[in-house]
LODOKOL-140339 format. One record per residue (C-alpha): residue number from 1; x, y, z. Coordinates in nm, 4 decimals, decimal comma, always signed. Example, Ala and Ser with C-alpha at 12.3 -4.5 7.8 and 13.67 -1.06 7.14 Angstrom:
<r pos="1" c1="+1,2300" c2="-0,4500" c3="+0,7800"/>
<r pos="2" c1="+1,3670" c2="-0,1060" c3="+0,7140"/>
end
This chain:
<r pos="1" c1="-0,0051" c2="-0,0250" c3="+0,0051"/>
<r pos="2" c1="+0,2534" c2="+0,2612" c3="+0,0951"/>
<r pos="3" c1="+0,4088" c2="+0,2238" c3="-0,3246"/>
<r pos="4" c1="+0,0731" c2="+0,3205" c3="-0,4321"/>
<r pos="5" c1="+0,0651" c2="+0,7113" c3="-0,4748"/>
<r pos="6" c1="+0,4587" c2="+0,6387" c3="-0,6031"/>
<r pos="7" c1="+0,2972" c2="+0,3964" c3="-0,8916"/>
<r pos="8" c1="+0,0551" c2="+0,6707" c3="-0,9913"/>
<r pos="9" c1="+0,2555" c2="+0,9103" c3="-1,0008"/>
<r pos="10" c1="+0,4939" c2="+0,7446" c3="-1,2643"/>
<r pos="11" c1="+0,1359" c2="+0,6083" c3="-1,4486"/>
<r pos="12" c1="+0,0625" c2="+1,0070" c3="-1,4797"/>
<r pos="13" c1="+0,4327" c2="+1,0906" c3="-1,5535"/>
<r pos="14" c1="+0,4315" c2="+0,8213" c3="-1,8586"/>
<r pos="15" c1="+0,0571" c2="+0,9325" c3="-2,0120"/>
<r pos="16" c1="+0,1986" c2="+1,2725" c3="-1,9731"/>
<r pos="17" c1="+0,4891" c2="+1,1800" c3="-2,2062"/>
<r pos="18" c1="+0,2829" c2="+1,0021" c3="-2,4414"/>
<r pos="19" c1="+0,0394" c2="+1,3152" c3="-2,4837"/>
<r pos="20" c1="+0,3391" c2="+1,5228" c3="-2,5747"/>
<r pos="21" c1="+0,5042" c2="+1,2469" c3="-2,7968"/>
<r pos="22" c1="+0,1659" c2="+1,2146" c3="-2,9849"/>
<r pos="23" c1="+0,1090" c2="+1,6378" c3="-2,9537"/>
<r pos="24" c1="+0,4938" c2="+1,6657" c3="-3,1410"/>
<r pos="25" c1="+0,3884" c2="+1,3979" c3="-3,4126"/>
<r pos="26" c1="+0,0857" c2="+1,5530" c3="-3,4770"/>
<r pos="27" c1="+0,2428" c2="+1,8589" c3="-3,5535"/>
<r pos="28" c1="+0,5579" c2="+1,7579" c3="-3,7470"/>
<r pos="29" c1="+0,2796" c2="+1,5286" c3="-3,9651"/>
<r pos="30" c1="+0,0789" c2="+1,8326" c3="-4,0117"/>
<r pos="31" c1="+0,3993" c2="+2,0510" c3="-4,0892"/>
<r pos="32" c1="+0,4994" c2="+1,7805" c3="-4,3990"/>
<r pos="33" c1="+0,1869" c2="+1,7805" c3="-4,5561"/>
<r pos="34" c1="+0,1977" c2="+2,0161" c3="-4,8402"/>
<r pos="35" c1="+0,0461" c2="+2,3787" c3="-4,8186"/>
<r pos="36" c1="-0,3489" c2="+2,3875" c3="-4,9447"/>
<r pos="37" c1="-0,2678" c2="+2,7473" c3="-5,1153"/>
<r pos="38" c1="-0,5854" c2="+2,6855" c3="-5,2944"/>
<r pos="39" c1="-0,7350" c2="+2,9023" c3="-5,1418"/>
<r pos="40" c1="-0,4396" c2="+3,1755" c3="-5,1552"/>
<r pos="41" c1="-0,4649" c2="+3,1310" c3="-5,5170"/>
<r pos="42" c1="-0,8013" c2="+3,1626" c3="-5,5485"/>
<r pos="43" c1="-0,7464" c2="+3,4935" c3="-5,3578"/>
<r pos="44" c1="-0,5091" c2="+3,6527" c3="-5,5992"/>
<r pos="45" c1="-0,6914" c2="+3,5351" c3="-5,9227"/>
<r pos="46" c1="-0,8702" c2="+3,8185" c3="-6,0767"/>
<r pos="47" c1="-1,1610" c2="+3,6798" c3="-6,3102"/>
<r pos="48" c1="-1,1688" c2="+3,9954" c3="-6,5086"/>
<r pos="49" c1="-0,8120" c2="+4,0171" c3="-6,6434"/>
<r pos="50" c1="-0,8700" c2="+3,6219" c3="-6,7117"/>
<r pos="51" c1="-1,1387" c2="+3,7564" c3="-6,9465"/>
<r pos="52" c1="-0,9840" c2="+4,0166" c3="-7,0604"/>
<r pos="53" c1="-0,6681" c2="+3,8053" c3="-7,1996"/>
<r pos="54" c1="-0,8775" c2="+3,5277" c3="-7,3764"/>
<r pos="55" c1="-1,0261" c2="+3,8453" c3="-7,5178"/>
<r pos="56" c1="-0,6395" c2="+3,9389" c3="-7,6412"/>
<r pos="57" c1="-0,5424" c2="+3,5999" c3="-7,6988"/>
<r pos="58" c1="-0,7641" c2="+3,6442" c3="-8,0635"/>
<r pos="59" c1="-0,7500" c2="+4,0291" c3="-8,0910"/>
<r pos="60" c1="-0,3917" c2="+4,0563" c3="-8,0569"/>
<r pos="61" c1="-0,2804" c2="+3,8356" c3="-8,3905"/>
<r pos="62" c1="-0,5336" c2="+4,0770" c3="-8,6036"/>
<r pos="63" c1="-0,4576" c2="+4,3694" c3="-8,4469"/>
<r pos="64" c1="-0,0448" c2="+4,3147" c3="-8,4897"/>
<r pos="65" c1="-0,0506" c2="+4,1232" c3="-8,8035"/>
<r pos="66" c1="-0,3641" c2="+4,1163" c3="-9,0112"/>
<r pos="67" c1="-0,4660" c2="+4,4979" c3="-8,9699"/>
<r pos="68" c1="-0,1299" c2="+4,6338" c3="-9,0453"/>
<r pos="69" c1="-0,1673" c2="+4,4019" c3="-9,3957"/>
<r pos="70" c1="-0,5465" c2="+4,4777" c3="-9,3965"/>
<r pos="71" c1="-0,6294" c2="+4,1490" c3="-9,4119"/>
<r pos="72" c1="-0,9344" c2="+4,2302" c3="-9,3384"/>
<r pos="73" c1="-1,1263" c2="+3,8829" c3="-9,3847"/>
<r pos="74" c1="-0,9028" c2="+3,7683" c3="-9,0809"/>
<r pos="75" c1="-1,1154" c2="+3,9834" c3="-8,8684"/>
<r pos="76" c1="-1,4390" c2="+3,9278" c3="-9,0485"/>
<r pos="77" c1="-1,3443" c2="+3,5193" c3="-8,9617"/>
<r pos="78" c1="-1,2523" c2="+3,6290" c3="-8,6065"/>
<r pos="79" c1="-1,5387" c2="+3,8700" c3="-8,5033"/>
<r pos="80" c1="-1,7522" c2="+3,5973" c3="-8,3773"/>
<r pos="81" c1="-1,5087" c2="+3,4732" c3="-8,1407"/>
<r pos="82" c1="-1,4012" c2="+3,7799" c3="-8,0344"/>
<r pos="83" c1="-1,8415" c2="+3,7987" c3="-7,9386"/>
<r pos="84" c1="-1,7877" c2="+3,5221" c3="-7,7598"/>
<r pos="85" c1="-1,5022" c2="+3,6373" c3="-7,5714"/>
<r pos="86" c1="-1,6990" c2="+3,9819" c3="-7,4586"/>
<r pos="87" c1="-1,9808" c2="+3,7898" c3="-7,3466"/>
<r pos="88" c1="-1,7619" c2="+3,6090" c3="-7,0703"/>
<r pos="89" c1="-1,5739" c2="+3,9423" c3="-6,9606"/>
<r pos="90" c1="-2,0090" c2="+4,0095" c3="-6,9647"/>
<r pos="91" c1="-2,0641" c2="+3,7718" c3="-6,6996"/>
<r pos="92" c1="-1,7987" c2="+3,8020" c3="-6,4742"/>
<r pos="93" c1="-1,8082" c2="+3,9396" c3="-6,1569"/>
<r pos="94" c1="-1,5448" c2="+4,2205" c3="-6,0665"/>
<r pos="95" c1="-1,2793" c2="+4,0973" c3="-5,7853"/>
<r pos="96" c1="-1,3386" c2="+4,1929" c3="-5,4500"/>
<r pos="97" c1="-1,1009" c2="+4,5088" c3="-5,4267"/>
<r pos="98" c1="-1,2307" c2="+4,7004" c3="-5,7453"/>
<r pos="99" c1="-1,6296" c2="+4,6517" c3="-5,6074"/>
<r pos="100" c1="-1,4891" c2="+4,8233" c3="-5,2764"/>
<r pos="101" c1="-1,3784" c2="+5,1086" c3="-5,4992"/>
<r pos="102" c1="-1,6457" c2="+5,3013" c3="-5,6058"/>
<r pos="103" c1="-1,5315" c2="+5,5379" c3="-5,8957"/>
<r pos="104" c1="-1,2974" c2="+5,2740" c3="-6,0122"/>
<r pos="105" c1="-1,5929" c2="+5,0468" c3="-6,0445"/>
<r pos="106" c1="-1,7750" c2="+5,2540" c3="-6,2418"/>
<r pos="107" c1="-1,5224" c2="+5,3212" c3="-6,4698"/>
<r pos="108" c1="-1,4456" c2="+4,9420" c3="-6,5476"/>
<r pos="109" c1="-1,8684" c2="+4,9469" c3="-6,5702"/>
<r pos="110" c1="-1,8626" c2="+5,2431" c3="-6,8043"/>
<r pos="111" c1="-1,5523" c2="+5,1451" c3="-7,0132"/>
<r pos="112" c1="-1,6731" c2="+4,7442" c3="-7,0295"/>
<r pos="113" c1="-1,9677" c2="+4,8212" c3="-7,1737"/>
<r pos="114" c1="-1,8117" c2="+5,0799" c3="-7,4610"/>
<r pos="115" c1="-1,6300" c2="+4,7801" c3="-7,5477"/>
<r pos="116" c1="-1,9835" c2="+4,5660" c3="-7,5846"/>
<r pos="117" c1="-2,0718" c2="+4,8100" c3="-7,8221"/>
<r pos="118" c1="-1,7616" c2="+4,7997" c3="-8,0249"/>
<r pos="119" c1="-1,7434" c2="+4,4629" c3="-8,0220"/>
<r pos="120" c1="-2,1300" c2="+4,4562" c3="-8,1266"/>
<r pos="121" c1="-2,0714" c2="+4,6997" c3="-8,4102"/>
<r pos="122" c1="-1,7406" c2="+4,5267" c3="-8,5227"/>
<r pos="123" c1="-1,9753" c2="+4,2344" c3="-8,5597"/>
<r pos="124" c1="-2,2245" c2="+4,3863" c3="-8,7168"/>
<r pos="125" c1="-1,9577" c2="+4,5387" c3="-9,0520"/>
<r pos="126" c1="-1,8117" c2="+4,2207" c3="-9,0592"/>
<r pos="127" c1="-2,1304" c2="+4,0521" c3="-9,1833"/>
<r pos="128" c1="-2,2333" c2="+4,3603" c3="-9,3849"/>
<r pos="129" c1="-2,0222" c2="+4,6737" c3="-9,4494"/>
<r pos="130" c1="-1,7228" c2="+4,7326" c3="-9,6555"/>
<r pos="131" c1="-1,4282" c2="+4,6894" c3="-9,5447"/>
<r pos="132" c1="-1,3495" c2="+5,0748" c3="-9,4377"/>
<r pos="133" c1="-1,6565" c2="+5,0284" c3="-9,2214"/>
<r pos="134" c1="-1,4898" c2="+4,7130" c3="-9,0834"/>
<r pos="135" c1="-1,1654" c2="+4,8464" c3="-9,0492"/>
<r pos="136" c1="-1,2974" c2="+5,1629" c3="-8,8515"/>
<r pos="137" c1="-1,5317" c2="+4,9485" c3="-8,5903"/>
<r pos="138" c1="-1,2060" c2="+4,6945" c3="-8,5456"/>
<r pos="139" c1="-0,9992" c2="+5,0357" c3="-8,4752"/>
<r pos="140" c1="-1,2443" c2="+5,1692" c3="-8,2081"/>
<r pos="141" c1="-1,2748" c2="+4,8211" c3="-8,0715"/>
<r pos="142" c1="-0,9053" c2="+4,8170" c3="-8,0091"/>
<r pos="143" c1="-0,9205" c2="+5,1096" c3="-7,8454"/>
<r pos="144" c1="-1,1714" c2="+5,0189" c3="-7,6398"/>
<r pos="145" c1="-1,0167" c2="+4,6912" c3="-7,5026"/>
<r pos="146" c1="-0,7536" c2="+4,9367" c3="-7,3996"/>
<r pos="147" c1="-0,9151" c2="+5,1177" c3="-7,2012"/>
<r pos="148" c1="-1,0420" c2="+4,8863" c3="-7,0225"/>
<r pos="149" c1="-0,7287" c2="+4,7315" c3="-6,9265"/>
<r pos="150" c1="-0,5624" c2="+5,0618" c3="-6,8056"/>
<r pos="151" c1="-0,8521" c2="+5,0505" c3="-6,5286"/>
<r pos="152" c1="-0,6002" c2="+4,7642" c3="-6,3812"/>
<r pos="153" c1="-0,2846" c2="+4,9023" c3="-6,5341"/>
<r pos="154" c1="-0,0833" c2="+5,1409" c3="-6,3571"/>
<r pos="155" c1="+0,0307" c2="+5,3864" c3="-6,5770"/>
<r pos="156" c1="+0,3659" c2="+5,4401" c3="-6,7052"/>
<r pos="157" c1="+0,3902" c2="+5,7826" c3="-6,9155"/>
<r pos="158" c1="+0,7247" c2="+5,7325" c3="-7,0920"/>
<r pos="159" c1="+0,5492" c2="+5,3736" c3="-7,1767"/>
<r pos="160" c1="+0,2419" c2="+5,5130" c3="-7,2951"/>
<r pos="161" c1="+0,4430" c2="+5,7851" c3="-7,5073"/>
<r pos="162" c1="+0,6011" c2="+5,5024" c3="-7,6683"/>
<r pos="163" c1="+0,3027" c2="+5,3141" c3="-7,7553"/>
<r pos="164" c1="+0,1762" c2="+5,6541" c3="-7,9615"/>
<r pos="165" c1="+0,4446" c2="+5,7083" c3="-8,1816"/>
<r pos="166" c1="+0,4755" c2="+5,2987" c3="-8,2848"/>
<r pos="167" c1="+0,1461" c2="+5,2751" c3="-8,2964"/>
<r pos="168" c1="+0,1110" c2="+5,5462" c3="-8,5704"/>
<r pos="169" c1="+0,4154" c2="+5,4185" c3="-8,7205"/>
<r pos="170" c1="+0,2970" c2="+5,0476" c3="-8,7913"/>
<r pos="171" c1="-0,0757" c2="+5,1440" c3="-8,7814"/>
<r pos="172" c1="-0,0673" c2="+5,4228" c3="-9,0266"/>
<r pos="173" c1="+0,2516" c2="+5,5229" c3="-9,2050"/>
<r pos="174" c1="+0,3704" c2="+5,1512" c3="-9,2584"/>
<r pos="175" c1="+0,0973" c2="+5,0086" c3="-9,4432"/>
<r pos="176" c1="+0,0759" c2="+5,3667" c3="-9,6251"/>
<r pos="177" c1="+0,4473" c2="+5,3246" c3="-9,7435"/>
<r pos="178" c1="+0,4913" c2="+5,6669" c3="-9,6351"/>
<r pos="179" c1="+0,8766" c2="+5,6530" c3="-9,5923"/>
<r pos="180" c1="+0,9556" c2="+6,0149" c3="-9,5444"/>
<r pos="181" c1="+0,7226" c2="+6,0363" c3="-9,2351"/>
<r pos="182" c1="+0,8485" c2="+5,7058" c3="-9,1139"/>
<r pos="183" c1="+1,2170" c2="+5,8568" c3="-9,1557"/>
<r pos="184" c1="+1,1340" c2="+6,1931" c3="-8,9717"/>
<r pos="185" c1="+0,9791" c2="+5,9791" c3="-8,6695"/>
<r pos="186" c1="+1,2809" c2="+5,7398" c3="-8,5843"/>
<r pos="187" c1="+1,4573" c2="+6,0472" c3="-8,3791"/>
<r pos="188" c1="+1,1647" c2="+6,0720" c3="-8,1570"/>
<r pos="189" c1="+1,1969" c2="+5,7502" c3="-8,0740"/>
<r pos="190" c1="+1,5024" c2="+5,7284" c3="-8,0075"/>
<r pos="191" c1="+1,4282" c2="+5,9895" c3="-7,7571"/>
<r pos="192" c1="+1,1163" c2="+5,7893" c3="-7,6174"/>
<r pos="193" c1="+1,3356" c2="+5,4953" c3="-7,6328"/>
<r pos="194" c1="+1,6402" c2="+5,6581" c3="-7,4053"/>
<r pos="195" c1="+1,3195" c2="+5,7548" c3="-7,1631"/>
<r pos="196" c1="+1,1844" c2="+5,4569" c3="-7,0857"/>
<r pos="197" c1="+1,4980" c2="+5,3182" c3="-7,0349"/>
<r pos="198" c1="+1,5821" c2="+5,5366" c3="-6,7352"/>
<r pos="199" c1="+1,1684" c2="+5,5152" c3="-6,6219"/>
<r pos="200" c1="+1,1165" c2="+5,4687" c3="-6,2478"/>
<r pos="201" c1="+0,8782" c2="+5,1796" c3="-6,2178"/>
<r pos="202" c1="+0,5405" c2="+5,2176" c3="-6,0072"/>
<r pos="203" c1="+0,5634" c2="+5,0368" c3="-5,7207"/>
<r pos="204" c1="+0,3438" c2="+4,7497" c3="-5,7669"/>
<r pos="205" c1="+0,5428" c2="+4,6224" c3="-6,1122"/>
<r pos="206" c1="+0,9275" c2="+4,6265" c3="-5,9363"/>
<r pos="207" c1="+0,8891" c2="+4,2940" c3="-5,8811"/>
<r pos="208" c1="+0,9483" c2="+4,3018" c3="-6,2979"/>
<r pos="209" c1="+1,2395" c2="+4,5199" c3="-6,2535"/>
<r pos="210" c1="+1,5080" c2="+4,3326" c3="-6,3731"/>
<r pos="211" c1="+1,3145" c2="+4,1609" c3="-6,6689"/>
<r pos="212" c1="+1,1908" c2="+4,5304" c3="-6,7880"/>
<r pos="213" c1="+1,5474" c2="+4,6616" c3="-6,7593"/>
<r pos="214" c1="+1,6512" c2="+4,4127" c3="-6,9878"/>
<r pos="215" c1="+1,3395" c2="+4,4246" c3="-7,2086"/>
<r pos="216" c1="+1,4092" c2="+4,8038" c3="-7,2623"/>
<r pos="217" c1="+1,7319" c2="+4,7666" c3="-7,3320"/>
<r pos="218" c1="+1,6475" c2="+4,5213" c3="-7,5765"/>
<r pos="219" c1="+1,4020" c2="+4,7355" c3="-7,6972"/>
<r pos="220" c1="+1,6664" c2="+5,0833" c3="-7,7354"/>
<r pos="221" c1="+1,9025" c2="+4,8632" c3="-7,9493"/>
<r pos="222" c1="+1,6408" c2="+4,8055" c3="-8,1477"/>
<r pos="223" c1="+1,5270" c2="+5,1865" c3="-8,2085"/>
<r pos="224" c1="+1,8633" c2="+5,2587" c3="-8,2724"/>
<r pos="225" c1="+1,8858" c2="+4,9778" c3="-8,5888"/>
<r pos="226" c1="+1,5621" c2="+5,1469" c3="-8,6821"/>
<r pos="227" c1="+1,7005" c2="+5,4914" c3="-8,6362"/>
<r pos="228" c1="+2,0181" c2="+5,3672" c3="-8,8664"/>
<r pos="229" c1="+1,8090" c2="+5,2029" c3="-9,1547"/>
<r pos="230" c1="+1,5674" c2="+5,4886" c3="-9,1402"/>
<r pos="231" c1="+1,8801" c2="+5,7454" c3="-9,2558"/>
<r pos="232" c1="+2,0755" c2="+5,5202" c3="-9,4811"/>
<r pos="233" c1="+1,8837" c2="+5,1896" c3="-9,5210"/>
<r pos="234" c1="+1,6684" c2="+5,0795" c3="-9,8592"/>
<r pos="235" c1="+1,2723" c2="+5,0643" c3="-9,7854"/>
<r pos="236" c1="+1,2907" c2="+4,6777" c3="-9,6893"/>
<r pos="237" c1="+1,5567" c2="+4,7311" c3="-9,4577"/>
<r pos="238" c1="+1,3180" c2="+5,0018" c3="-9,2948"/>
<r pos="239" c1="+1,0518" c2="+4,7229" c3="-9,3110"/>
<r pos="240" c1="+1,2325" c2="+4,4284" c3="-9,1202"/>
<r pos="241" c1="+1,4003" c2="+4,7142" c3="-8,8608"/>
<r pos="242" c1="+1,0718" c2="+4,8784" c3="-8,7862"/>
<r pos="243" c1="+0,9195" c2="+4,5303" c3="-8,7499"/>
<r pos="244" c1="+1,1839" c2="+4,3885" c3="-8,4976"/>
<r pos="245" c1="+1,1366" c2="+4,7230" c3="-8,3233"/>
<r pos="246" c1="+0,7881" c2="+4,6546" c3="-8,2772"/>
<r pos="247" c1="+0,7930" c2="+4,2760" c3="-8,1681"/>
<r pos="248" c1="+1,0305" c2="+4,4301" c3="-7,9042"/>
<r pos="249" c1="+0,8359" c2="+4,6653" c3="-7,7686"/>
<r pos="250" c1="+0,5255" c2="+4,3922" c3="-7,8116"/>
<r pos="251" c1="+0,7356" c2="+4,2088" c3="-7,5738"/>
<r pos="252" c1="+0,7674" c2="+4,4896" c3="-7,2944"/>
<r pos="253" c1="+0,4131" c2="+4,6142" c3="-7,3462"/>
<r pos="254" c1="+0,3338" c2="+4,2272" c3="-7,2562"/>
<r pos="255" c1="+0,5447" c2="+4,2235" c3="-6,9263"/>
<r pos="256" c1="+0,3291" c2="+4,4901" c3="-6,7561"/>
<r pos="257" c1="-0,0579" c2="+4,3451" c3="-6,9186"/>
end
């Protein structure tokens, strides 16, 4: 009988040890499991941006390749696909952070509605209109798309300025074979490329700074080669250098989309 208290204490100590070991094993087992990132990933997905990207996948080849060549038949064929992608964009709910910003939400909804109108006009022109109406409708639709994208983008004025100049060359001067204007614009592009290579990125884009700097440098090289060909090259060489410049710009611009 006198040994019983000591025996009870030993039993209790053993139980506590088992509980401690079990608890540590449970913690270790839990920590060894792969983290469930599904919910976290879902929080970071912007359904509007995903729908815009789907729309862009159809529109981009038409805008950068078919439209400059005035291949309007390709645009006619793809117009229904653009309408299908628009329907997806119209159905998705804006992300929570956008819904909490009333001014930005109103801006988005208004610009999305304008894009919807332009896609409708494009489809009408694709079915019934002459080439001139189709070309005009497609250009307006592209502008409306870019306005929607700007709702989610952090503005970089140097990039926007460069974009405007490249747009004019690629979509206006080059299709018109206006080499006098192309040559005159080369020094403007050089100055804008210099500014772009020195730009300070907005806070939200700084994670891409290293890649941005690399692509901006590649674009600057392409601009200088274009300027050199514009000064003393043939028209074919100007065309090739402008295409290379345009490709480098698209790569840089896509990085920040």
